[in-house]
C-alpha positions as CSV (number, residue, x, y, z in Angstrom):
1,T,82.1,22.9,54.1
2,I,81.8,25.8,56.6
3,H,80.6,25.2,60.3
4,G,79.8,21.5,59.4
5,E,76.8,22.6,56.9
6,D,76.5,21.5,53.6
7,T,77.1,24.4,51.4
8,W,79.1,25.0,48.2
9,L,80.6,28.1,50.1
10,T,83.8,26.2,50.9
11,S,87.0,27.6,52.3
12,D,88.4,28.0,48.8
13,M,85.4,29.6,47.7
14,I,85.6,32.0,50.7
15,Q,89.3,32.8,50.0
16,A,88.7,33.2,46.4
17,Y,85.9,35.7,47.0
18,T,88.1,37.4,49.5
19,R,90.8,38.0,46.9
20,L,88.3,39.2,44.4
21,H,86.9,41.9,47.0
22,E,90.3,42.9,47.8
23,A,91.1,43.6,44.2
24,G,87.8,45.4,44.0
25,R,85.9,43.1,42.0
26,A,83.6,41.3,44.2
27,H,81.0,43.3,46.1
28,S,78.3,43.0,48.5
29,V,75.3,45.1,49.1
30,E,73.8,44.6,52.4
31,C,70.7,46.1,54.5
32,W,70.9,46.5,58.2
33,R,68.3,47.2,60.6
34,N,69.0,48.0,64.2
35,R,72.5,47.2,63.6
36,R,71.7,43.8,62.4
37,L,72.2,42.3,59.1
38,A,68.9,42.2,57.4
39,G,69.7,40.6,53.9
40,G,71.5,41.4,50.9
41,L,73.4,40.0,47.8
42,Y,76.8,39.6,46.3
43,G,78.6,39.3,43.1
44,V,81.3,40.1,40.7
45,S,81.7,43.2,38.7
46,L,83.8,43.0,35.3
47,G,83.4,45.8,32.8
48,G,80.0,46.9,32.5
49,V,78.4,43.7,34.1
50,F,77.7,42.5,37.6
51,F,77.5,38.9,37.9
52,G,75.1,38.2,40.8
53,E,76.1,35.2,42.8
54,S,73.7,35.0,45.6
55,M,70.9,36.9,47.4
56,F,69.9,36.2,51.0
57,T,67.2,37.4,53.3
58,I,66.9,37.4,57.3
59,I,64.3,40.1,57.3
60,T,61.4,39.8,54.6
61,D,62.2,41.6,51.5
62,A,65.7,42.8,52.6
63,S,67.3,41.3,49.5
64,K,64.7,43.2,47.4
65,V,65.8,46.4,48.8
66,A,69.5,45.6,48.2
67,L,68.8,44.6,44.5
68,V,66.9,48.1,43.9
69,H,69.7,50.0,45.4
70,L,72.5,48.0,43.2
71,A,70.4,48.4,40.4
72,R,70.1,52.3,40.6
73,Y,73.8,52.6,41.5
74,L,74.7,50.3,38.3
75,E,72.7,52.5,36.3
76,R,74.5,55.7,37.5
77,L,77.8,54.1,36.7
78,D,76.5,53.1,33.1
79,Y,76.5,49.4,33.6
80,D,74.7,47.2,30.9
81,L,73.7,44.4,32.7
82,I,73.1,42.4,36.0
83,D,73.5,38.7,35.3
84,C,70.9,37.1,37.8
85,Q,72.0,33.5,36.5
86,V,68.5,32.1,36.7
87,A,65.3,34.0,35.6
88,T,63.3,32.6,38.7
89,D,59.8,34.1,39.6
90,H,61.3,35.9,42.4
91,M,63.9,37.6,39.9
92,V,61.3,38.1,37.1
93,S,59.2,40.0,39.6
94,M,62.0,42.3,40.2
95,G,62.1,43.2,36.5
96,A,64.7,40.2,35.2
97,V,64.2,39.3,31.5
98,E,65.5,36.0,30.1
99,I,67.3,36.6,26.9
100,P,68.6,34.0,24.5
101,R,72.3,32.8,25.2
102,Q,73.8,34.3,22.0
103,L,72.3,37.6,22.6
104,F,73.5,37.3,26.2
105,L,76.9,36.4,25.3
106,K,77.0,39.3,22.4
107,K,76.2,41.8,25.5
108,V,78.6,40.3,27.9
109,R,81.4,40.5,25.2
110,R,80.5,44.1,24.4
111,S,80.3,45.0,28.2
112,L,83.6,43.6,29.2
113,E,85.0,46.2,26.8
114,K,84.3,48.8,29.6
115,P,86.8,49.7,32.2
116,D,86.4,47.8,35.4
117,R,85.4,49.7,38.5
118,T,87.8,48.3,40.7
119,F,87.1,50.4,43.6
120,N,85.3,50.1,47.1
121,W,81.5,51.0,46.2
122,S,79.6,52.7,48.8
123,F,76.0,53.9,48.7
124,D,73.3,54.6,51.3
125,D,69.6,55.4,51.2
126,T,70.3,59.0,50.5
127,E,71.5,58.5,46.9
């Protein structure tokens, strides 16, 4: 574990995500306030799907701001789906809709046929 804390974010996971990031597949969306990290999210992009891995908030609602910016950005890139893994009350309040597994798999298969966007994403509040 990292820094003696109980977490699934082991050294192996950090190395794997670092490699995914270097390959242009793992991305983080961060919100900063007064040069301090306020919150955000990260996940993996494959084809036309963003597979969300985790959200975090240090300042209230910062992860929500990050998610809104991500959704707008992915819409401009013609993404089909953001997989939030679990339809929590929080995610449903942000517009998540739970779909049957078979439909999800069909959408993912179709979306994976789109080209990968393996480049460094960059956006700010002016977009």
